[in-house]
Residue frames relative to the residue before (quaternion, step in Angstrom):
aa qw qx qy qz dx dy dz
M 1.0000 0.0000 0.0000 0.0000 0.00 0.00 0.00
A 0.1939 -0.7842 0.5805 0.1019 3.57 -0.86 0.91
A 0.1128 -0.7893 0.6004 0.0613 3.55 -1.14 0.58
A 0.4098 -0.6989 0.5240 0.2625 3.58 -0.88 0.88
L 0.4328 -0.6878 0.5198 0.2634 3.54 -1.14 0.66
K 0.0587 0.8068 -0.5805 0.0928 3.56 -0.34 1.23
S 0.6005 -0.6013 0.4000 0.3433 3.54 -1.24 0.39
T 0.2869 0.6983 -0.5990 0.2669 3.53 -0.24 1.40
P 0.7735 -0.4376 0.1912 0.4168 3.61 -1.20 0.27
S 0.6963 0.4653 -0.3192 0.4436 3.69 0.95 -0.53
F 0.6908 -0.4848 0.3341 0.4198 3.57 -1.28 0.41
L 0.8049 0.1918 -0.0919 0.5540 3.56 0.73 -1.03
Q 0.4629 -0.7339 0.4162 0.2717 3.53 1.27 0.48
L 0.3797 0.7206 -0.4831 0.3211 3.53 0.91 1.01
K 0.5750 -0.5594 0.4461 0.3968 3.54 -1.21 0.38
K 0.6250 -0.5353 0.3975 0.4059 3.55 -1.20 0.45
P 0.5387 -0.6620 0.4074 0.3248 3.58 -0.93 0.87
E 0.2781 -0.7191 0.6111 0.1792 3.50 -1.18 0.68
T 0.5908 -0.5810 0.4211 0.3688 3.53 -1.25 0.26
H 0.1962 0.7975 -0.5414 0.1801 3.53 -0.05 1.35
F 0.5153 0.6671 -0.4315 0.3214 3.59 1.17 -0.40
L 0.3671 -0.7574 0.5017 0.1999 3.55 -0.75 1.06
V 0.0128 0.8275 -0.5591 0.0500 3.56 -0.60 1.12
N 0.6004 0.6099 -0.3580 0.3733 3.57 1.20 0.01
H 0.4887 0.6330 -0.4572 0.3892 3.56 1.25 0.24
K 0.5097 -0.5883 0.5089 0.3677 3.54 -1.20 0.42
P 0.5839 -0.6012 0.3963 0.3750 3.61 -0.98 0.74
T 0.4829 -0.6506 0.5031 0.3005 3.55 -1.05 0.82
I 0.3631 -0.7144 0.5528 0.2285 3.57 -0.95 0.83
V 0.1208 -0.8033 0.5823 0.0306 3.55 -0.70 1.10
S 0.3774 -0.7250 0.5300 0.2260 3.56 -0.69 1.07
T 0.1689 -0.7922 0.5791 0.0923 3.58 -0.95 0.82
R 0.3151 0.7869 -0.4896 0.2047 3.59 1.18 0.27
R 0.7228 0.4335 -0.2469 0.4783 3.57 1.05 -0.75
F 0.5714 0.6037 -0.3772 0.4082 3.56 1.29 -0.06
A 0.4530 -0.6544 0.5301 0.2926 3.53 -1.15 0.63
P 0.6673 -0.4837 0.3565 0.4400 3.62 -1.21 0.33
M 0.5529 -0.6446 0.4231 0.3158 3.53 -1.03 0.84
A 0.2624 -0.7694 0.5668 0.1336 3.53 -0.91 0.97
S 0.6865 -0.4730 0.3496 0.4276 3.54 -1.31 0.07
L 0.4249 -0.7051 0.5074 0.2546 3.58 -0.88 0.94
T 0.5617 0.6245 -0.3862 0.3812 3.57 1.14 -0.61
A 0.6698 0.5234 -0.3038 0.4302 3.57 0.90 -0.93
I 0.7453 0.4183 -0.2500 0.4550 3.57 0.82 -0.93
R 0.6098 0.5385 -0.3710 0.4479 3.63 1.18 -0.13
S 0.4624 0.7146 -0.4364 0.2916 3.60 1.25 -0.03
L 0.7514 0.3007 -0.1844 0.5577 3.61 1.18 -0.48
G 0.1515 -0.8207 0.5486 0.0500 3.57 -0.39 1.27
I 0.7373 -0.4040 0.2996 0.4509 3.53 -1.34 -0.11
G 0.6741 0.4896 -0.2909 0.4704 3.57 0.85 -0.96
E 0.6527 0.5109 -0.3075 0.4673 3.57 1.00 -0.84
T 0.6103 0.5508 -0.3433 0.4542 3.57 1.06 -0.73
F 0.6651 0.4890 -0.3005 0.4777 3.57 0.91 -0.90
S 0.6352 0.5419 -0.3280 0.4419 3.57 0.97 -0.83
N 0.6646 0.4977 -0.2953 0.4727 3.58 0.96 -0.88
L 0.6543 0.5146 -0.3115 0.4584 3.57 0.97 -0.85
K 0.6314 0.5429 -0.3305 0.4442 3.58 1.00 -0.83
K 0.6396 0.5310 -0.3215 0.4534 3.56 0.99 -0.82
Q 0.7164 0.4275 -0.2310 0.5007 3.55 1.17 -0.67
G 0.4681 -0.6904 0.4317 0.3432 3.57 1.30 -0.04
K 0.5145 0.6562 -0.3964 0.3839 3.57 1.18 0.59
V 0.3401 -0.7129 0.5811 0.1960 3.54 -1.31 0.47
A 0.4638 -0.7115 0.4606 0.2577 3.58 -0.90 0.95
L 0.2263 -0.7211 0.6378 0.1488 3.54 -1.11 0.81
I 0.0368 -0.8179 0.5718 -0.0519 3.55 -0.61 1.22
P 0.1070 -0.8078 0.5773 0.0519 3.61 -0.20 1.19
Y 0.2133 -0.7364 0.6260 0.1430 3.53 -1.31 0.49
I 0.0506 0.7633 -0.6440 0.0092 3.58 -1.04 0.81
T 0.4510 -0.6807 0.5115 0.2676 3.56 -1.23 0.51
A 0.4437 -0.7009 0.4899 0.2680 3.59 -0.75 1.01
G 0.8254 0.2624 -0.1933 0.4609 3.56 -0.94 0.92
D 0.6766 0.4255 -0.3120 0.5135 3.60 1.23 0.18
P 0.4690 -0.2719 -0.8198 0.1847 1.56 -1.15 2.22
D 0.7760 -0.0412 0.0040 0.6294 3.61 1.26 -0.33
L 0.6527 -0.5531 0.3453 0.3857 3.58 -1.20 0.38
K 0.5712 0.5711 -0.3914 0.4410 3.59 1.13 -0.50
T 0.6711 0.4774 -0.2902 0.4874 3.57 0.98 -0.85
T 0.5990 0.5540 -0.3568 0.4550 3.59 1.06 -0.70
A 0.6427 0.5290 -0.3184 0.4536 3.56 0.94 -0.89
E 0.6781 0.4752 -0.2873 0.4815 3.56 0.94 -0.89
A 0.6290 0.5482 -0.3319 0.4402 3.58 1.03 -0.80
L 0.6212 0.5397 -0.3413 0.4542 3.60 0.99 -0.79
K 0.6815 0.4786 -0.2858 0.4741 3.56 0.98 -0.84
V 0.6171 0.5343 -0.3393 0.4676 3.58 1.07 -0.70
L 0.6642 0.5078 -0.3031 0.4573 3.58 0.87 -0.96
D 0.6468 0.5109 -0.3125 0.4722 3.57 0.99 -0.83
A 0.6758 0.5021 -0.2903 0.4548 3.59 0.92 -0.91
C 0.6594 0.5053 -0.3004 0.4687 3.60 1.18 -0.58
G 0.6055 -0.6107 0.3378 0.3826 3.58 1.26 0.04
C 0.3182 0.7348 -0.5363 0.2668 3.59 1.15 0.42
D 0.4150 -0.7549 0.4645 0.2052 3.55 -0.99 0.84
I 0.7526 0.0079 0.0152 0.6582 3.56 1.19 -0.69
I 0.1596 -0.7819 0.5923 0.1109 3.61 -1.06 0.63
E 0.2270 -0.7315 0.6272 0.1411 3.54 -1.02 0.90
L 0.0951 -0.7832 0.6135 0.0356 3.56 -0.84 1.02
G 0.2881 -0.7969 0.5136 0.1347 3.54 -0.57 1.20
V 0.3044 -0.7118 0.6057 0.1838 3.55 -0.97 0.93
P 0.4005 -0.7441 0.4672 0.2599 3.65 -0.47 1.10
Y 0.0407 -0.7869 0.6136 -0.0504 3.52 -0.99 0.96
S 0.5057 -0.7135 0.4096 0.2595 3.55 -0.95 0.88
D 0.7677 0.2400 -0.1696 0.5694 3.62 1.22 -0.16
P 0.0933 0.8550 -0.5028 0.0871 3.60 0.73 1.10
L 0.1575 -0.8751 0.4511 0.0776 3.54 0.41 1.26
A 0.6679 0.4879 -0.3196 0.4623 3.62 1.11 -0.44
D 0.6702 0.5457 -0.2813 0.4169 3.54 1.25 -0.38
G 0.4496 -0.6801 0.5219 0.2509 3.51 -1.17 0.76
P 0.7900 -0.3790 0.2157 0.4311 3.59 -1.32 0.02
V 0.6341 0.5453 -0.3502 0.4219 3.63 0.97 -0.74
I 0.7317 0.4052 -0.2443 0.4906 3.58 0.78 -1.00
Q 0.5814 0.5545 -0.3768 0.4610 3.61 1.10 -0.57
A 0.6658 0.4973 -0.3021 0.4671 3.58 0.91 -0.90
A 0.6344 0.5307 -0.3276 0.4567 3.58 1.01 -0.79
A 0.6515 0.5092 -0.3083 0.4703 3.58 0.98 -0.86
T 0.6409 0.5265 -0.3199 0.4579 3.58 0.98 -0.83
R 0.6608 0.4977 -0.3055 0.4715 3.59 0.92 -0.90
S 0.6593 0.5247 -0.3079 0.4418 3.56 0.94 -0.91
L 0.6772 0.4805 -0.2898 0.4760 3.58 0.89 -0.94
A 0.6296 0.5448 -0.3352 0.4411 3.59 1.03 -0.74
R 0.6617 0.4840 -0.2974 0.4894 3.58 1.18 -0.54
G 0.5882 -0.6085 0.3583 0.3942 3.59 1.27 -0.03
T 0.3519 0.7401 -0.5048 0.2713 3.58 1.21 0.26
N 0.0836 0.7810 -0.6164 0.0553 3.55 -0.96 0.87
F 0.7420 -0.4381 0.2662 0.4319 3.55 -1.28 0.23
E 0.6427 0.5344 -0.3286 0.4398 3.58 0.98 -0.82
A 0.6590 0.5001 -0.3067 0.4706 3.58 0.98 -0.84
I 0.6393 0.5275 -0.3248 0.4556 3.59 1.02 -0.78
T 0.6823 0.4747 -0.2995 0.4684 3.59 0.88 -0.89
S 0.6046 0.5497 -0.3551 0.4541 3.59 1.08 -0.66
M 0.6549 0.5019 -0.3036 0.4765 3.56 0.97 -0.85
L 0.6788 0.5100 -0.2942 0.4387 3.57 0.90 -0.93
K 0.5747 0.5868 -0.3812 0.4245 3.59 1.07 -0.62
E 0.6971 0.4593 -0.2573 0.4867 3.54 1.08 -0.77
V 0.7572 0.4436 -0.2129 0.4296 3.57 0.90 -0.94
V 0.5948 0.6124 -0.3765 0.3597 3.60 0.91 -0.84
P 0.6785 0.4856 -0.3284 0.4428 3.66 0.84 -0.77
Q 0.6773 0.5062 -0.2900 0.4482 3.59 1.22 -0.33
V 0.6922 0.4189 -0.2854 0.5138 3.60 1.24 -0.05
S 0.4173 -0.7441 0.4777 0.2096 3.55 -1.07 0.77
C 0.6887 0.4632 -0.2935 0.4744 3.61 1.18 -0.37
P 0.5611 -0.6175 0.4259 0.3500 3.61 -1.10 0.59
I 0.2568 -0.7502 0.5934 0.1381 3.56 -1.18 0.68
A 0.1268 -0.7624 0.6312 0.0651 3.55 -1.03 0.91
L 0.3372 -0.7270 0.5597 0.2110 3.56 -0.94 0.86
F 0.2014 -0.7338 0.6381 0.1177 3.56 -0.99 0.91
T 0.1808 0.8023 -0.5410 0.1757 3.56 -0.34 1.23
Y 0.4637 -0.6425 0.5274 0.3066 3.54 -1.13 0.63
Y 0.6752 -0.5614 0.3247 0.3515 3.52 -1.25 0.59
N 0.6258 0.5964 -0.3486 0.3620 3.58 0.95 -0.85
P 0.6487 0.5060 -0.3430 0.4533 3.66 0.86 -0.75
I 0.6196 0.5261 -0.3432 0.4707 3.58 1.12 -0.62
L 0.6761 0.5013 -0.2904 0.4554 3.56 0.90 -0.97
K 0.6331 0.5547 -0.3394 0.4199 3.59 0.98 -0.80
R 0.7298 0.4036 -0.2352 0.4992 3.59 1.05 -0.71
G 0.4928 -0.6011 0.4581 0.4312 3.54 1.22 -0.47
I 0.5180 -0.6836 0.4143 0.3043 3.56 -0.74 1.05
E 0.6686 0.5076 -0.3148 0.4429 3.60 0.85 -0.91
K 0.6779 0.4896 -0.2931 0.4635 3.58 0.88 -0.95
F 0.6403 0.5294 -0.3275 0.4501 3.58 0.95 -0.87
M 0.6867 0.4967 -0.2893 0.4450 3.56 0.82 -1.01
S 0.6762 0.4847 -0.3056 0.4630 3.58 0.90 -0.85
T 0.6213 0.5509 -0.3374 0.4435 3.57 1.09 -0.70
V 0.7116 0.4414 -0.2766 0.4715 3.59 0.80 -0.95
K 0.5881 0.5481 -0.3724 0.4637 3.58 1.14 -0.53
D 0.6824 0.5209 -0.2906 0.4226 3.56 0.89 -0.97
I 0.7030 0.4362 -0.2849 0.4841 3.61 1.10 -0.51
G 0.6156 -0.6136 0.3238 0.3738 3.57 1.26 0.13
V 0.3977 0.6960 -0.4963 0.3334 3.59 1.22 0.29
H 0.3423 -0.7831 0.4923 0.1646 3.58 -0.99 0.84
G 0.8400 0.0647 0.0072 0.5386 3.59 1.05 -0.61
L 0.2668 -0.7425 0.5946 0.1546 3.51 -1.40 0.20
V 0.0916 -0.7336 0.6688 0.0777 3.53 -1.19 0.71
V 0.0108 -0.7993 0.5986 -0.0513 3.58 -0.58 1.21
P 0.2263 -0.8663 0.4264 0.1281 3.60 0.16 1.27
D 0.7675 0.3995 -0.2034 0.4583 3.59 1.09 -0.60
V 0.5216 0.6170 -0.4444 0.3871 3.62 1.14 0.31
P 0.4179 -0.7110 0.5027 0.2591 3.62 -0.78 0.99
L 0.6366 -0.5389 0.3895 0.3906 3.56 -1.14 0.62
E 0.6580 0.5422 -0.3076 0.4223 3.57 0.97 -0.88
E 0.7297 0.4025 -0.2325 0.5016 3.60 1.19 -0.43
T 0.5054 0.6758 -0.4170 0.3376 3.59 1.22 0.23
G 0.4164 0.7508 -0.4489 0.2479 3.59 1.23 -0.22
V 0.7108 0.4353 -0.2603 0.4873 3.58 0.76 -1.04
L 0.6230 0.5394 -0.3391 0.4538 3.58 0.99 -0.81
R 0.6795 0.4904 -0.2933 0.4602 3.57 0.87 -0.94
K 0.6355 0.5364 -0.3269 0.4490 3.56 1.00 -0.82
E 0.6997 0.4537 -0.2666 0.4832 3.58 0.89 -0.95
A 0.6077 0.5510 -0.3539 0.4494 3.56 1.10 -0.67
V 0.6540 0.5021 -0.3066 0.4755 3.57 0.92 -0.91
K 0.6456 0.5389 -0.3167 0.4387 3.57 0.95 -0.90
N 0.7628 0.3523 -0.1748 0.5132 3.55 1.07 -0.81
K 0.4583 -0.7136 0.4209 0.3218 3.57 1.32 0.29
L 0.4213 0.6580 -0.4916 0.3846 3.53 0.97 0.99
E 0.3355 -0.7397 0.5505 0.1929 3.57 -1.07 0.74
L 0.2108 -0.7972 0.5600 0.0805 3.57 -0.58 1.21
V 0.2180 -0.7939 0.5622 0.0783 3.54 -0.38 1.32
L 0.1400 -0.7958 0.5857 0.0637 3.58 -0.87 0.95
L 0.3597 -0.7666 0.5096 0.1528 3.54 -1.16 0.71
T 0.0695 -0.7529 0.6517 0.0596 3.51 -1.22 0.66
T 0.2617 -0.7998 0.5328 0.0893 3.57 -1.05 0.81
P 0.6808 -0.4834 0.3406 0.4322 3.61 -1.21 0.15
T 0.7253 0.4175 -0.2459 0.4890 3.60 1.16 -0.49
T 0.4410 0.6891 -0.4662 0.3367 3.60 1.25 0.12
P 0.4521 -0.6853 0.4912 0.2909 3.65 -0.74 1.00
T 0.6563 -0.5662 0.3342 0.3702 3.57 -1.08 0.76
E 0.6884 0.4833 -0.2972 0.4519 3.60 0.81 -0.95
R 0.6453 0.5025 -0.3148 0.4816 3.56 1.05 -0.75
M 0.6091 0.5471 -0.3459 0.4583 3.58 1.01 -0.77
K 0.6576 0.5144 -0.3137 0.4523 3.57 0.93 -0.87
A 0.6467 0.5086 -0.3160 0.4726 3.58 1.05 -0.75
I 0.6384 0.5321 -0.3201 0.4547 3.57 1.04 -0.80
V 0.7031 0.4559 -0.2879 0.4636 3.59 0.79 -0.96
E 0.5931 0.5597 -0.3611 0.4522 3.58 1.14 -0.55
A 0.7296 0.4315 -0.2286 0.4788 3.58 1.01 -0.85
A 0.5657 0.6365 -0.3812 0.3598 3.60 1.16 -0.50
D 0.1450 -0.7585 0.6297 0.0844 3.52 -1.23 0.60
G 0.7363 0.3709 -0.2861 0.4883 3.59 -1.08 0.61
F 0.6692 -0.3938 0.2712 0.5689 3.54 0.61 -1.21
V 0.4593 -0.6279 0.5430 0.3161 3.53 -1.35 0.21
Y 0.2660 -0.7653 0.5712 0.1317 3.57 -0.82 1.05
L 0.1293 -0.7954 0.5905 0.0436 3.57 -0.45 1.24
V 0.2775 -0.7385 0.5964 0.1482 3.57 -0.63 1.17
S 0.3976 -0.7922 0.4173 0.2004 3.56 -0.49 1.22
S 0.8232 0.0875 -0.0098 0.5609 3.58 1.10 -0.58
V 0.5517 -0.5799 0.4787 0.3610 3.54 -1.26 0.36
G 0.6203 0.5181 -0.3969 0.4351 3.57 -0.84 0.97
V 0.6384 -0.5142 0.4036 0.4063 3.53 -1.29 -0.33
T 0.6833 -0.4550 0.3594 0.4437 3.56 -1.32 0.07
G 0.3877 0.7143 -0.5311 0.2396 3.55 -1.25 0.36
A 0.5691 -0.6012 0.4397 0.3482 3.54 -1.15 0.69
R 0.0908 -0.7862 0.6103 0.0332 3.55 -1.09 0.79
A 0.6307 -0.5667 0.3780 0.3716 3.56 -1.21 0.51
S 0.8049 -0.0027 0.0350 0.5923 3.58 1.05 -0.73
V 0.4323 -0.6610 0.5444 0.2824 3.54 -1.33 0.28
S 0.5233 -0.6676 0.4347 0.3027 3.56 -0.84 1.00
D 0.5207 -0.6439 0.4731 0.3008 3.55 -1.03 0.88
R 0.5565 0.6332 -0.3867 0.3741 3.56 1.20 -0.47
V 0.5128 0.6522 -0.4154 0.3729 3.58 1.20 -0.46
Q 0.6198 0.5574 -0.3441 0.4321 3.59 1.02 -0.78
T 0.6681 0.4857 -0.2874 0.4850 3.57 0.99 -0.86
L 0.6448 0.5242 -0.3177 0.4566 3.57 0.96 -0.87
L 0.6334 0.5285 -0.3232 0.4637 3.57 0.98 -0.83
R 0.6553 0.5124 -0.3119 0.4591 3.57 0.92 -0.90
D 0.6625 0.5131 -0.3096 0.4494 3.58 0.92 -0.90
I 0.6648 0.4940 -0.3076 0.4684 3.58 0.94 -0.87
K 0.6944 0.4890 -0.2841 0.4450 3.56 0.89 -0.91
E 0.5857 0.5425 -0.3715 0.4740 3.57 1.26 -0.26
S 0.7145 0.4492 -0.2353 0.4820 3.56 1.28 -0.46
T 0.8146 0.1112 -0.0303 0.5684 3.60 1.18 -0.38
T 0.3671 -0.6896 0.5721 0.2498 3.53 -1.31 0.38
K 0.4483 0.6913 -0.4538 0.3395 3.59 1.28 0.03
P 0.5594 -0.6102 0.4295 0.3609 3.60 -1.08 0.61
V 0.1984 -0.7691 0.5999 0.0959 3.55 -1.15 0.72
A 0.0838 -0.7835 0.6151 0.0288 3.57 -0.83 1.02
V 0.2948 -0.7699 0.5492 0.1368 3.55 -1.01 0.90
G 0.0387 0.8027 -0.5927 0.0537 3.56 -0.92 0.95
F 0.6496 0.4694 -0.4303 0.4152 3.57 -1.42 0.14
G 0.8672 0.0819 -0.0828 0.4842 3.57 -0.54 1.16
I 0.5374 0.5896 -0.4228 0.4298 3.61 1.25 0.06
S 0.1458 0.8565 -0.4722 0.1487 3.59 -0.35 1.17
T 0.7556 0.3138 -0.2008 0.5387 3.62 1.22 -0.01
P 0.6427 -0.4992 0.3908 0.4301 3.60 -1.22 0.28
E 0.6236 0.5448 -0.3384 0.4469 3.58 1.06 -0.72
H 0.6279 0.5379 -0.3266 0.4580 3.56 1.04 -0.79
V 0.7037 0.4650 -0.2890 0.4529 3.59 0.74 -1.02
K 0.6203 0.5378 -0.3405 0.4582 3.59 1.07 -0.70
Q 0.6662 0.5099 -0.2968 0.4563 3.57 0.96 -0.89
V 0.6778 0.4919 -0.2906 0.4627 3.58 0.87 -0.99
A 0.6302 0.5206 -0.3308 0.4716 3.58 1.03 -0.74
A 0.6515 0.5183 -0.3126 0.4575 3.59 1.00 -0.82
W 0.6509 0.5144 -0.3125 0.4627 3.59 1.13 -0.57
G 0.6528 -0.5637 0.3024 0.4058 3.59 1.24 -0.07
A 0.3935 0.7121 -0.4955 0.3042 3.61 1.20 0.24
D 0.4083 -0.6988 0.5340 0.2446 3.54 -1.15 0.67
G 0.7983 0.0410 -0.0193 0.6006 3.56 1.27 -0.37
V 0.1977 -0.7550 0.6104 0.1349 3.55 -1.25 0.47
I 0.2214 -0.7858 0.5714 0.0831 3.54 -0.93 1.00
V 0.0594 -0.7959 0.6024 -0.0124 3.57 -0.73 1.10
G 0.0397 -0.8519 0.5216 -0.0261 3.57 -0.50 1.20
S 0.7726 0.4031 -0.2365 0.4298 3.57 0.21 -1.28
A 0.6358 0.5349 -0.3383 0.4417 3.59 0.98 -0.78
M 0.6428 0.5084 -0.3088 0.4826 3.60 1.07 -0.76
V 0.6728 0.5168 -0.2867 0.4450 3.53 0.87 -1.04
K 0.6359 0.5449 -0.3181 0.4445 3.56 1.02 -0.84
L 0.6425 0.5361 -0.3234 0.4417 3.58 0.94 -0.86
L 0.7167 0.4478 -0.2534 0.4708 3.57 0.87 -0.97
G 0.7285 0.4772 -0.2483 0.4243 3.56 0.90 -0.95
E 0.7822 0.3412 -0.1673 0.4937 3.57 1.08 -0.66
A 0.4077 0.7124 -0.4750 0.3173 3.59 1.26 0.20
K 0.6159 -0.5686 0.4038 0.3664 3.57 -1.23 0.52
S 0.7821 -0.0057 0.0207 0.6228 3.55 1.20 -0.59
P 0.6397 -0.5164 0.3784 0.4253 3.62 -1.16 0.38
E 0.6414 0.5359 -0.3275 0.4406 3.58 0.97 -0.82
E 0.6555 0.4985 -0.3027 0.4798 3.56 1.00 -0.85
G 0.6349 0.5405 -0.3201 0.4498 3.55 1.02 -0.81
L 0.6613 0.5035 -0.3041 0.4655 3.58 0.98 -0.83
K 0.6285 0.5255 -0.3313 0.4680 3.58 1.06 -0.74
E 0.6719 0.4877 -0.2922 0.4745 3.57 0.94 -0.91
L 0.6171 0.5444 -0.3344 0.4593 3.57 1.07 -0.78
E 0.6518 0.5193 -0.3112 0.4567 3.57 0.93 -0.88
S 0.6765 0.4981 -0.2929 0.4566 3.58 0.85 -0.97
F 0.6724 0.4993 -0.2895 0.4634 3.58 0.91 -0.95
T 0.6593 0.5161 -0.3082 0.4516 3.59 0.92 -0.89
K 0.6436 0.5172 -0.3211 0.4639 3.58 0.99 -0.78
S 0.6430 0.5181 -0.3276 0.4591 3.58 1.05 -0.73
L 0.6389 0.5094 -0.3205 0.4792 3.59 1.08 -0.70
K 0.6507 0.5248 -0.3109 0.4523 3.54 0.93 -0.93
A 0.6654 0.5206 -0.3030 0.4410 3.58 0.96 -0.87
A 0.6555 0.5272 -0.3091 0.4436 3.60 1.18 -0.52
L 0.6621 0.5163 -0.2957 0.4555 3.58 1.25 -0.30
P 0.5351 -0.6126 0.4652 0.3494 3.58 -1.14 0.55
């Protein structure tokens, strides 16, 4: 199901989540034969999302932030993909937790979530995989998850769990600003950065409140609608970036519809601190002839995006 992004109280103007997250599957077994021995989580938590942006700014660089869906085509491939993205120089990685009613997502990511859930992927299997992989990557990982899976586990338990596996941040697209208080409190307690979203239809005063509450970075949704590759990026993004930057010194990353080297180059030229590429990445992994082929294509595509950025 797709939902247009309109101006209502929530970040992505979505209805409140219903209980759809599938939790009755047995955890997926993830082979760890290709993984290196687990390292200390303390060492790799020394560089957070905000710190990453700060370092990049000093170097005059723009962050490349890929998004992939956990468990598509399988969690073993997800684990390898995280390492490939890190090796290609990605600065932050968004990992999507598959959900059965992903209202902010377009057809590519919806299909990926459906395939992942059909294979039995669940939160426990994802965290098990991340425990092994996080110590092997140098860039911070943010979980992209809808609100309902958090509520089902309890906010405190969810936050402590993701902290313990070394995750640095959270992106929760369907939680209204008015309901972020507890999330923000628990995030701070667990040293997690809660990224908040603003859209082209967000009223100015509300946008200012969102960027004030955001941690890590501000996620600017580039267009009205759901996620998905688009032919071009709206010129309005340049104006939106200027308006946000007049209200905050926090880094701003642009996502939704960014899918080519030309797109990331343009958005960077408009003043974005980071660019988020999702559907194009997910499509490569989910529709490849084999996981190995998908990883090769992911590597090539990621390098082309990285080369387009300052």
